[in-house]
N, C-alpha and C positions, 0 to 999 in steps of 0.2 A: 687226360684220364680216359681210359678205355671204358666202354659200356659192356655190361653183362650180355652174353650172347642171347640168352633166353628172354631177357627183358625187351629187346627190340621185337622179337617175334610176338610176344604178348601185346606190346604197344600197337602193333600194326594189325591186330586181329580184327575180324568183322567182315572182311571180303569173302564172298561165297565161292566155294570150290566148284565152279560150273564148267570148267574147260576139260575136254577129253584130250588124250594123247594126240589123236589125229588133228584136232583143232590146234593144239599147241604147235605141232610141226608146221602146219600150214600158216599159222600166224607168224611164226618165225621166218618162213620163206616170204610171206607177204611183206614183212618189215624190211627184208634185205634185198628182195628183187623188186626194184622200183626204177626210178629215173637214173640211178647210178649205172644200171646195165643198159636200159633202153635209150637213154638220152645222154647221160654224162659220159658214156663210153666213147662218144665222138671226140670229147676233149682228150681222153687218154690215148686214142688212136693218133690224134694230132701230135702228141708228144713222142710216142714210142714207135709209131708205124706198126708193121706186123708183129714186132717184138712186144706189143701190148699183151700178148699171150703170156710172156714171162712176167710182166708187171702184175697181172692179175693172179698168177700162180704164187708170187711172193706175198701179195696181199692175202691170199687164201691161207697161206701158212701162218701169217700173223694172226688171222682170225681164229684159226684152229687152236693156237697157243692160248689165246684169250678165252675162247669158249670152254676148253677143257679145264682151265683154272677156275672159271666161274662155275662150272658144273659141280666141282668138288664142294664149293662153299654153299651153293644153292640147295644141294641135297641135305647138307647138315643143318642149314638154317633157312628154310623157305620163308620169304618175306617180300612184300610188295616193294619195299625200298631196295631190295637186292644188293647190288654192289655199293650203293650209298650206305646201307646198313652195315655191310661188311667192312667198308672203310672206317666207319665210325667205331666198329668193334675191334678191328685188328690193327688199325693205324691210330688215328685220333679223331675225336668228334669234329675238330676243325676240318680235317680232310673229308669226312663224311658230309659236312655242310657244303664244302666247296664242290664236291663231285655231284651231289644231288642237284644243286642249283645250276651248275654248269651243264649237266646233262639235260636238265629241263630246258635251259636256254638253247642248247644245240638241237634238241628235238623240235622246239618251236620254230627255229630258223630253218631246219631241214624240211619240216612240213610246209613252211612258206615256200621253199624251193620246189617241193612237189606240187604245190598249188599253182605256182608260176608255170611249171611244166605242163600241168593239166590244161591250163589256159592256152598254152602254145598248141597242144594237140587239138583243142577245140577249134582253133583258127584254121586248121586243115579243112574242116567242113564249113566253117563260118568265117571266111576271111574278112578282115576289117573290124570285127567285133573287139571290144576292149578286153584285155587279159584280166583286169581286176574284177570284172563282172563275173567271169567264170570262177576265178580263184575264190572270191567271197562266197558265191553260191555253194560251191562244193564244200567249203569249210563249215558252213552252217549245217548242211545236211549230215556230214560225218560227225560233227559234234553231237547232234541229236542221236545218231546211231550209238555213239559211245555212252550216252546217258542211260541207255537201256540196261538190262541185266547182262552180266558178263557172258552168259551162255548165248544170248542173242547176238552179242558182239562177235563171239567166236564163230557162230554159224555164218554170219554175214561175211566175216573175213575169210573163212574157209572157202566159200564159193568164189569170192572175189579173187583170192590167191589162186584158186584152181584154174581160172581163166588163163592167167599168164603162165602158169606152170605148163598147162596143156599146150599153149601156143609155143613156148620155148622148146618143148619136146618135139612138136611137129616141125618147127623151124629147123631144129638140128637134124631130124631125119630127112626132111626134104632137101636141106642144104647139103648134107653129106652125100645123098644120092646124086645130086647134080654135080658135085665136085668129083665124085668117083666114076661118074658115067653110068649109073645104074638106070637102065631104061631110057637113056638119052645121051647125047654127046657129052663127054666129060668137060667140065669147066676147067678142071685142073688147079694146080697150086702156083701158077706163075706169079700171081700178085704177092705171094709170100716172100719170094726171093728175087724175082726178076725185074723189079722196078729200080730206078736209080737209088743207090744207097743200100740196096739189098734188104735183108731181113731186119736189120737194126740201123735204119737210116740216120737216126739222131744219136747213136751211140748209147753207152751206158747211162749217160745223163738223161736221155729221153726215156729209157726204161724206168729209171728211178722216179722221174716225175710222174710217169704213168701209174706207179704204185700208189701215189697220193689219191688218184681217182679210184683205184682199186679199194683202198681203205674205206673211202666214202661209200662205195658200192656195197661193201660187206657190213656197213653200219646197220644195225638192226638185229644182227645175230644174237646180241645179248638180250633180246626181248624175252626169250623163253624163260630166262632166270627171273625176270620181273613177274611172270605169270605163276611163279612157284607158290605164291600165297593164294592162288585161285584154282589149283588143281587138286583132285582128291588124293593122289598118291605120288607126291613129288620124288620120292626116293627111286621109283621105277620110271616114271614118265619123263622126268627132266633129262637124265642122262641119255635115254633112248632118243628123245626128240632132238637133243643137241647134236648127238653123233650123226644121226641120219640127215639132219639139216646141213651140217658142215660139209658132208660128202656131196650132197645134191647141189649145194651152192657152188662148190668148186667145179663140178662137172658142167653145170649149166653155164657158168660164166666163161670158163676156158673154152669149151666146145663152141658155144654160140659166137664168141668173139673170133675164134679161128675161122668160122664160116664167113663172118662179116668181112674180115680182111682178106680172105681168099676170093670172095665173090667180087668185091668192089675195090679198086685201087685205094690204098690208104690215103692218098693225096686228095681223093674225092670225099672219103668218109670222115676223116679227121677234121676237126674245126675247133678253134678257140672260142668262137661265138656260137652258142648252141641255138640253132634255128629249127632243126628237124632231126629226128632220130635216125641214126645210121641204119637201123633195122628197116625203117620205112624206105630209106634210100636203096637198100638191096632190092626190094620189090619194084621200085621205080626202075631200077637198072635193068631188070629182066623184062620190063614191060607189062607187069601184072598190076594194072591200075586198081582193080577192085580188090586184089589181095593187099595192096598197099593201104587201102582204106580199112580193110579188116585188121591189118596190123596196127594201124593208128588207133583203132578201137581197143586193141589189146594193150598197147602202151598207155592209153588213157586209163584203162582198168588197173594197170600196174601202178600208175601214179596215185590213183584214188585208194588203192589197197595200201600202198605205202603210207599215205596220209592217215588212213584209218588206224593202222597199226601204231604209227608214231604218236597219234593223239592219245591212244591208250597208254603208251609209254610215258608221255609227258604228264598225263593226269596222275599216274601212279607215283611218279617222283614227287609231285606236288602234294599228293595225299600223304606220302611218307614224311615229307617236311612238316606238314600240318600235325601229324600224329606225334612227331618228335618236338613240337613247339618251336621248330626252326622257322616256321611261317605261321600266319594266322590260323588258329585252330579250326576255323570254319572249313578249311581245305581238307581236314581229316574226317569230315562228316560224310555219312553214306545215306543214299535214298532207300526207299522200301525194297528196291531190287538189289541192294548191296553195291551200287555203283557210287563213286565219289563225285557227285554232281557238281559241287562248287569248284573242285579242282579241274573237272572237265570243261566247264564253262570258261574259267579263267584261262585255261590253255587255248581254248578256241578263240578267245579275244586276242590273245598274243599272236596266234597264227594269222589272223586277219591283218594285224598290224604289219607283220613280216611280208605277207602277200601284197600289201599295198605298195611296198617298195618297188614292185614291178612297174609301177607307173613312172618311176623316177629315172630309170636307166635301162637300155636294152641288154645290159650285162647283168641284170638282176639275178638271174639264176646262178651265174658264176660267183657273184659276190656272196649271196646267201650260202652257197655251197662252201666257200672258203671259210666263212665264220663257223659254220656247223662242223667242219672237219676238225678245227682246233679243239672244240669241245669233245668230239668223238675220240680223238687221239688221246687227249688228257684223261678221259674216262677209261679207255683201255689200259693206259699206263697205271692208273690207280688200281684197276682190277688185278693186274699182275702183281703189283706191289702188295696189295692186300692178301693175295694168295700166298706169297712168299712168307708173310708174317703169320698167316693162318697155319701154314705147315710147321712153323716153329712152335705153335701151341697145341698141335694135334699130332699124335703118333700115326704113322701110315696105317697100322693095323686097326685104328679106330674108324677109318674112313670107309663108308659104303662104296664110294667110287674113287678110284685113283687114276690120275693121268700118267702116261708113260714119260720116261726120260726126264723126270724131275731132278734138278731144277734147270737143266740145260735148255729145254724148250722155252721156259719162261724167260730165261736170261737172253736167249736169241731174239725172242719176240720183243722184249723190252728194249734191246739195243736198236732193233730196226725201227720201232716206234719213235724213240728219241731221235734217231737219225732223220726220220721223216719230218718231225717237228722242227728240227734245226734247219732243214732244207727249206721248209715253208717260210721260216723267218728271214732267210737270206735271199729269197727270190723277190726281186724288186719289180718284176713284171706284173705279178698279180697276187701270189700266195701270201705275201707279207701282210695283206689285209686281215688275215686270220690272227696274226700276232697283234696288229694295231688295235683290233677289237678285243681279242681274247685275253691278252695280258692285263690291260686296264680292268677288264671284267673280273679277273681273279683278285686283283688288288682291291677293287670295290667290295667284293664278297668278303675278303679277309677283314677289311675295316668294319663291315657290317657284322661279322661274327664277333669281333671284339666288343662292339657296342651291345650286341645281343647278350653276351655273357655278363657284361656289367649291369645291364638292366635286370637280368634274371637274378644276379647276386643281390 
């Protein structure tokens, strides 16, 4: 049985509209520009070589399909539960239950991955120190930041994200100048096509595997829709923020990775075991040791910004579950500043548990990433399916915002996402870990939902 659209909005009321459009855009960028670009891109380069540029372009297209679909629904129904609420409304309460808990799990694991990455970055300055110490410390601090008012969180994230956005822009300008020979001998583009195997050394399979990393990199673009319940004018601010963010992300990722694979041979930059950001390797390659240290500070800021934004996401999903009585109702409570403190604290504890896994294996970041990607792709699939159902219940002329090329863009994005999910399940080297964890998780949630319904009845 579907739920009335207005009922969910009323149910999740109480969060304060303290975010400006500029803060929303930067929060979205902060959620999406993290270790996926600065650290995880090394894995993608290892798969695709210079053709990683194509991999990320495909991932960007999928992200745009999802973002435009989400934008239509968020403008009509601003709510903290966002796509979870839309799945409950336009698909079934069971799917809404699944996607909220799965996304919460994915964010907790993803933030654990960011925490591991932050620890790796700190060992650049403090070699030999344990990763778990840094991971736990950062998680405690950022959980506290999230427990303040949403305006304080927005201001903190705005400046945190500004550091990495400024660094990426500077990196692109300086890198492009060196490649083109502006004011110095040209580095050129030999590394793009002149190495063994050429531009696409591992063929189409390598490019396709690189798309998986690209999807993870763009995870977080859906964050702006979650903020729809905490912005004063969602009908204007959400579409504008989503459109500008999608364009900026595409440019940042594609241009930055083009410079990375042009500067440093992909055989040196790509790696299956993440030990150091390929961006830091670029500065080491040109002999700028102090600049490499500065870039390490930037990528540390990126990881912390991503953690901060994702803690916000996870807590709002848990808040939505609490308000819908899908989780203990205590998670739906707000403090005097309008922040869901119980949901934030519970999410912080989950993150610490995920970060602790870094003590068990040197591949911790990779494993955490694989599990989180399953949840992210499942969520994006549900968003597009919800939007297809949403359009069947709303005439186009009713919508304040309409995405172009409906339904062809949605169907193309949906087909690509399903293809990626199948590929991950068939990959026995590493990616099938996401299925090994993700599928039993969905089964467990489904059983829990049946029990919950019977208890409620």
